[in-house]
C-alpha positions, 0 to 999 in steps of 0.5 A, spaced: 500 500 500 502 506 498 504 511 503 503 519 504 496 518 501 493 525 499 486 526 497 484 531 492 480 535 497 486 536 502 490 538 496 485 543 494 484 545 501 491 547 502 492 550 496 486 555 497 487 556 504 494 556 505 496 561 500 499 556 496 497 558 489 500 554 483 503 560 480 505 564 486 512 563 485 512 565 478 512 572 481 504 574 480 501 578 486 495 574 489 490 575 495 493 571 500 488 568 505 490 568 512 493 561 515 491 563 522 485 559 522 488 553 519 494 551 523 491 548 529 492 541 530 498 535 529 493 533 523 493 540 520 501 540 520 501 533 517 496 535 511 501 541 510 507 537 510 504 531 505 502 537 500 509 539 499 511 531 497 505 532 492 508 538 489 514 534 487 512 529 482 510 533 476 516 537 476 520 530 476 516 526 471 516 532 466 520 538 467 527 535 470 526 528 466 526 532 459 532 536 461 536 530 465 534 525 459 533 528 452 540 532 453 544 525 454 547 520 449 542 515 452 535 518 450 532 520 443 526 522 441 522 520 434 519 527 434 522 532 429 527 537 430 522 543 431 518 539 436 519 541 443 522 534 445 526 535 439 529 541 441 531 538 448 534 532 444 539 536 440 541 542 445 537 547 441 533 550 447 529 556 447 529 561 453 522 559 455 523 551 456 525 551 463 520 555 466 516 549 468 522 547 473 523 554 476 515 555 477 514 548 480 521 548 484 518 554 488 511 551 489 515 546 493 519 551 496 513 555 498 509 549 501 515 548 505 516 555 508 508 555 510 509 549 514 516 552 517 512 558 518 507 556 522 508 549 525 511 551 532 505 555 534 501 548 534 500 544 540 503 537 538 508 532 540 515 535 540 518 529 536 513 529 531 513 537 530 521 536 529 520 530 524 516 534 520 520 540 520 526 536 518 522 533 512 520 541 510 527 543 510 529 536 506 524 538 501 526 545 500 533 543 500 532 539 494 528 544 490 533 549 491 539 544 489 535 543 483 534 550 481 542 552 483 544 546 478 539 549 472 540 556 473 545 558 478 543 563 483 536 564 484 532 568 489 532 566 496 525 565 499 526 562 507 519 565 509 512 564 505 508 570 502 502 573 506 501 578 501 503 582 495 509 585 499 516 582 497 514 579 491 520 582 487 527 579 489 534 579 486 538 573 484 542 571 490 549 568 488 549 561 487 554 560 493 549 563 497 544 558 495 549 552 496 550 555 503 542 555 504 541 548 502 547 545 506 544 549 512 537 546 511 540 539 510 545 539 516 539 541 520 534 536 517 539 530 518 539 532 525 531 532 526 529 526 521 528 519 523 532 513 520 528 510 514 527 504 518 523 507 524 518 510 518 513 504 518 506 504 516 503 510 512 510 514 514 514 509 509 517 514 504 518 520 507 524 524 508 529 520 513 536 521 516 539 517 510 536 521 505 539 528 508 546 525 508 546 522 501 543 529 498 548 533 503 553 529 499 551 530 492 551 538 494 558 538 496 560 534 490 556 538 485 559 545 489 566 542 488 565 542 480 561 549 480 566 554 478 562 559 481 562 556 488 567 551 489 570 551 496 577 547 498 575 541 502 568 540 498 570 533 496 572 531 503 565 534 505 562 529 500 565 523 502 564 525 510 556 526 508 556 519 504 559 515 509 554 518 514 549 516 510 552 509 510 553 509 517 545 510 519 545 502 517 538 502 514 540 502 506 544 497 502 544 494 495 539 489 493 542 483 489 537 483 484 537 490 480 530 489 477 527 488 484 529 495 485 523 497 481 518 492 482 511 494 483 510 491 490 517 492 492 517 499 493 521 502 499 525 497 499 532 497 502 536 500 496 531 506 496 533 512 500 528 517 497 522 516 492 516 520 490 510 515 492 505 513 487 498 509 487 493 507 483 488 512 484 486 519 481 491 524 481 495 520 485 498 515 480 504 516 475 503 517 468 510 515 465 507 508 462 505 511 455 511 515 455 516 510 456 513 503 453 515 501 446 510 503 441 508 497 438 507 493 444 500 490 446 502 488 453 499 494 456 492 497 457 494 504 455 496 506 448 504 507 448 506 514 445 513 512 446 516 519 447 523 517 450 527 512 445 533 509 447 539 511 443 542 505 439 549 507 441 547 507 448 543 500 448 550 497 445 554 499 451 550 494 455 553 487 455 548 481 454 551 479 461 549 486 464 542 484 468 541 492 467 539 491 460 533 487 461 530 491 467 532 498 463 529 497 456 523 495 453 526 491 448 522 484 448 515 484 448 508 481 445 506 485 439 499 485 435 497 480 430 497 486 425 505 486 427 506 479 426 504 477 433 508 473 438 514 475 442 519 479 438 526 482 441 530 488 439 537 486 435 541 493 435 545 490 429 540 490 424 538 495 419 532 499 421 530 500 413 529 492 413 527 491 421 531 491 427 526 486 431 527 478 431 521 473 433 523 470 439 521 463 437 525 462 430 530 468 431 527 470 424 528 478 422 521 482 422 520 486 416 520 494 418 513 494 415 510 490 421 514 493 426 516 500 424 520 502 431 527 503 430 529 503 437 526 500 444 523 504 449 524 503 457 521 498 462 523 502 468 517 505 471 512 502 466 506 499 470 504 493 466 497 493 470 495 500 469 488 501 467 488 508 465 493 514 464 495 517 471 494 511 475 501 508 475 503 505 481 510 505 480 514 510 485 519 515 482 526 514 485 530 520 487 535 517 491 538 510 492 544 506 495 548 505 489 548 513 488 552 513 494 557 508 492 558 511 485 558 518 488 563 516 493 568 513 487 567 520 484 569 524 490 575 520 492 577 520 485 576 528 485 580 529 492 586 525 490 586 527 483 585 520 480 582 513 482 584 510 489 583 503 491 577 505 495 574 509 489 575 502 484 572 498 490 565 503 490 564 503 483 566 495 482 561 494 487 555 497 483 558 493 477 558 486 480 551 487 482 550 489 475 553 482 472 550 478 478 556 476 481 558 477 489 558 484 490 563 484 495 568 479 492 573 482 487 572 479 480 577 480 474 572 479 469 567 485 471 572 490 475 575 496 473 582 497 474 588 501 472 585 507 469 588 514 468 584 520 472 580 522 465 578 515 463 576 513 470 571 520 470 569 517 463 567 510 466 564 513 472 559 518 467 558 512 463 556 507 469 552 512 472 548 513 465 547 505 465 545 505 472 540 511 473 538 512 466 530 515 466 531 516 473 533 524 472 540 524 473 543 525 466 544 532 465 546 533 473 551 528 472 554 531 466 555 538 469 559 535 474 564 532 468 562 537 463 567 536 458 567 529 458 559 529 458 559 534 452 564 529 448 560 523 449 554 526 447 557 529 440 561 522 439 554 519 439 550 524 435 556 523 430 555 516 429 548 517 427 546 510 427 544 506 421 542 511 416 540 516 422 534 512 424 536 510 430 539 516 433 534 521 430 534 527 431 540 526 436 544 525 429 544 533 428 547 536 434 552 541 432 559 540 436 560 547 435 554 549 438 554 544 444 561 547 446 558 553 447 559 555 455 552 558 456 549 551 456 552 550 463 547 554 466 540 555 463 536 561 461 530 564 465 523 564 462 522 571 459 515 571 463 519 571 469 522 578 468 515 581 467 513 579 474 520 580 477 524 586 474 530 585 479 531 578 475 537 578 471 538 573 465 544 568 465 550 569 460 549 568 453 541 568 453 540 575 454 
């Protein structure tokens, strides 16, 4: 059973009664209803806290997923270059493409601020009050981290809006945004309970391990941000990530596919995820976007908006168990497509057909299965009976991320990989290849790489491990030159006849090298509502 259940009535009440208009932090003034007659009981505080969680999914499953997946070498789209998705796919961004990230992030921040502004005047158990404040700080920090990674410095709001005053704020430097995030997470780590203590309907809430894990990610991100990097950031990342391990309530699952199974949510590997359930407005909506277009295994019609780049697919060894769990590359097709089970063969020519029959191995003509690459299986709910009711939780932090970030931080601290850095990345690889996680394996383990080669290996390992989980662009920014080179190389290959990678194949290497892509533009509508904002360099 899903947790943190939020009824539509509750959300409407919170939005209307607690000054949380959906468009508020797009800088419009609205009449604000007082909060004084709402915050009376512990249940009121819980309801407001639940509304903060409710605000996350749309931002992660749309805005942030577009940025983190379409821009990488792993994902492409069947749509034309001049479509919205095609622009993300080919790095031909328009100024307004990122407004959704900005607005949705501030909705979450404002809801967190509402809780923090009001909860102390409620007579309730101190332990519960402290925990809810820790959750609000964690969720606020998560949103500010996303903002600083996408835009750099942004306006800092630490209190909710109670009127039309102070709607215009200038951008604070990125260094100040990082400082607030670090402060929030440090306090949250003290106030939050261990994940193991969150049982029943409290499973899935922010927890101590999540706070330390996100804090490690913040220091790792700041270490590679030229605007804000500080001496000691890598060591601070290492310390925070070791603290996450020391909490002792998370570990790698031995079976990669089990991480994402419906019915196995909130498992030992999951550190923090967005809870979804089969109910109106509380379910996910990724199934039709991810599933391969010609499958007849679903109740929903697949739109197949996220396609695997064929070069990325080819990087998976047949022995890598992540391949079957990641790609929708084996499926039942309708009689109009020949019927039966087919599987994807990345070495066939798209003009002839890239699928084979599972029973005979015979190539299926492209006229029957006219899909050049598969979609993704991760976060697809095979049993979802209608859109918006997927049962899959959306994963934000999990334990393999702790190991891979430790490998990255240790290598950064030492200007190259050490034995410990190798061990952390190799633990993740061993799980992927279904061998003992804690036992060195010469066939699977990486060794003997230069600093640059290790960085590239880390980037590629993270893409295989986390594709469709919203990490790609954020990971790439920490290794920006490696990231851009990998994307350009993949685009240059074009796939067979350019079909497999369309429209990724048209990326211009000269344009992608433009330093302005390190920070994305603020939407023009934001300047109309906040005259104190300034645009990022290169986007004026």
